[in-house]
N, C-alpha and C positions, 0 to 999 in steps of 0.2 A: 504494500500500500504506500501511497505518497504521504509523507508526513503531514499531520494536522488536517487530514481529510475529515470533514464533518458530514454525517449522514442522517437523513430523515427517513424513517420507516413509515410506510403507509399500508396498512393491512387491516381488514375488518375484525380479525381475531386476535385478541390480546395475547393469548398463549403463544401464537406464532411470532408476534412482534417481540415478546420477551425472550423467546428462544433464540431468534436471530440476533437480537441485540447482544445477548451474552457471547455469542460466537464472534460477533464483530468486535466487541470490546476486548477480546483476547488477542486481537491483531495489533501489532505495533503501529503507531502513527495514525490511528483512526479512532473516531469516537462517534457514538450515536447521540445527536444533540436533541432529538425529539422523536415522538411516536404519534401517529395520527390514525384514527380508525375509519375516517371517511375523507372524501375529496374536499369538502368545505373546510375542515380543520387543516388539511394539508396545505391548501392555498394560503390560509392565514398564517400558518407556522413558517412557511417559506419566507414570507415577508418579515416575520419577526426574528427568525433564527439564521437566515441566509446560509443554508447548508450547501455544501459542494455537490452532493449527490442525493437525489431523491429516489428511493426504491419503492415502487408502487405496484400493488396488486391490482389487476385490471378490474376485478369484480368488487365494487364498493357499494355500500348501502344507499348513498345519496347520488352523487355524480357518478356517471360511468367513468371507469379509469381513463379511457381515451379522452373524454371531455376534460378530466382533471389535468391530464398532460397538456392539452391545448391551452388551458388557462395558465398553467405554470410557465409555459413557453411563449405565451402571447406577446408579440412585439419585441422578442429578444432574438439576437443573432446567436449562432452556435457557440460563440465564445463568451456569451453573457448569460448569467443566471445558472441555476443548478443543472447538472447533468442528470437525466432521467433514465433509470433502468426499470423496465416493466417486467413484472412476474405474471405468468399466465399458464394455463393448462391447455390453451387452444393450439391445435396442430393443423393450422391452415396458413399457407403462404400469403394469401391475401390479407388475412387479419394481421400478420406480422408486419406486412408492408404498411398497413393503415396506422399501426402503432408508431412506426418510424416516421411516417408522414405527419403525425400529430406533434412530433418533436422529441420523442425518445431517442436515445443513442445507444441503448442496450436492451436486449431481450433475452430473458431466461425462462426456462420452464420451471414451474414451482417445485418440481421434484428434483431439480438439479442439486448436486452436492455443494457444500459450502465452498470447497476449493474452487469451483467454477464461479461462484459468486464473487469471491475475492479476486479472481482473474478478471472478471468483468469490470469491477471497480477500478482496477489498475488501468485497464484499457480506456475507459471513458475519461479518467482523470488525465490521461495522456492525449486527450482530444481525438481518440479513434472510436469507431463504432464497434460494439461487441454484440455478436449474435451467437446463441447456442449453436453448435455445429449442425444439429438436425434442423434448426430454423433456416440456415443457409440453404440446405437442400430443399426445404419446403418452398422458399421464395423462387428458387430456380425452377421447381416443378410448376409453380403457379404461372411464371412468366412464359413457360413453354406450353401451357395448357390452352386448348382452343376455346373452351367454355367452362363455366363454373359448374360445380357439382349440383345436381338437381336436389332440391329439398334442404339445402344448407342455409342456415341463417345468414351466412356470409354472402349470399346472393344480394342481400340488402346493402344499401349505401351505409356509410359510417353513421350518418345521422339517424337513418331508419333503424339501424342496429341499436343505437343508444335509446331511442324511443321505445322500441320493442321491450327492452329490459325494464324500463321505467313503468310501462304499462303493465307488464307481467308482475311487477312488484307492488301493484295496487295503487300507483300514483294517478291522481285525477289529471285532467287536461291542464288545469290551472297550475298544479304543482310541477308538471313536466315543463310547461312554458317558463316557469320561474327558474327551475334548475338549469335549463339550457339557454335561457335568455332569448327566447323566441316568442312569437305571438301565439295566442290560442288557435288562431286560424291555421297557422303553419303546422302546429301539432296535429290538428285534425286532418289536414291534408296528408301529412306523413303517415298517420295511422291508416287512412283509407288506402294509401299506396301499398303499405305493408300487407294489409289484408288482401288486396288484389294480387300482389306478387305471390303470396303464400296460399291463395285460394281459401281464405278463411272469412268467417262472417261475424265473429264475436270475440270479445275480450277473453272469454273463457278458453276459446280455442287457441288464442295467442299465448295465453299463460301456459297451457299444456305443452305447446310447441317450445316455448322458452325453457321449460323444465327439462324436456327431452334433450335439448341441445346444450344444457349446462349454463344457460344465461341467468337462471334464478333457481331457487329451490323452494320446497315446501316449508323450510325453516324460516322463521321471522325473528 
């Protein structure tokens, strides 16, 4: 690790944050300066604590992880602001590409060993992008594919993907509009487009679909 590297952990589960924090603190020259359980807290803590690296789990209870990354990186060049490393279980090249487009410079599978995590931090602090080896292969496969997989939530645009998860988590149109800073009318339009693309007619169907694809769960 580079000396005096400050890290902010963003994960909805406290036990995961605490476990990762203990591992990080055992590394020389690095410290965990804060922990956040959702995107709203993460954005506020970045302003307060100015971490060098933000490690963020993509599935968060309020903002979608991709939306949080956009907010953290809004208006900043690559050399300004925190380096963002995304943690995810998604195994799709398009999704990885969208995370990088949002402003992340690192992508790790949540099952990755800590050694790989440490390696990723070193890379991003040296101003290079780090991707889990299998993620590189996924992006290559996606670029060479002629069409998206049928029935995948990743057929949706990034914004539609965000709204699908918020709808499935029980958020009303007004709440979604507030989270994403868009109009109620825009939310309704996106929701109609999602239903048309997926061939569904109700929020209940969207919720079941989101659960099947790991975008939400029955646990609240």
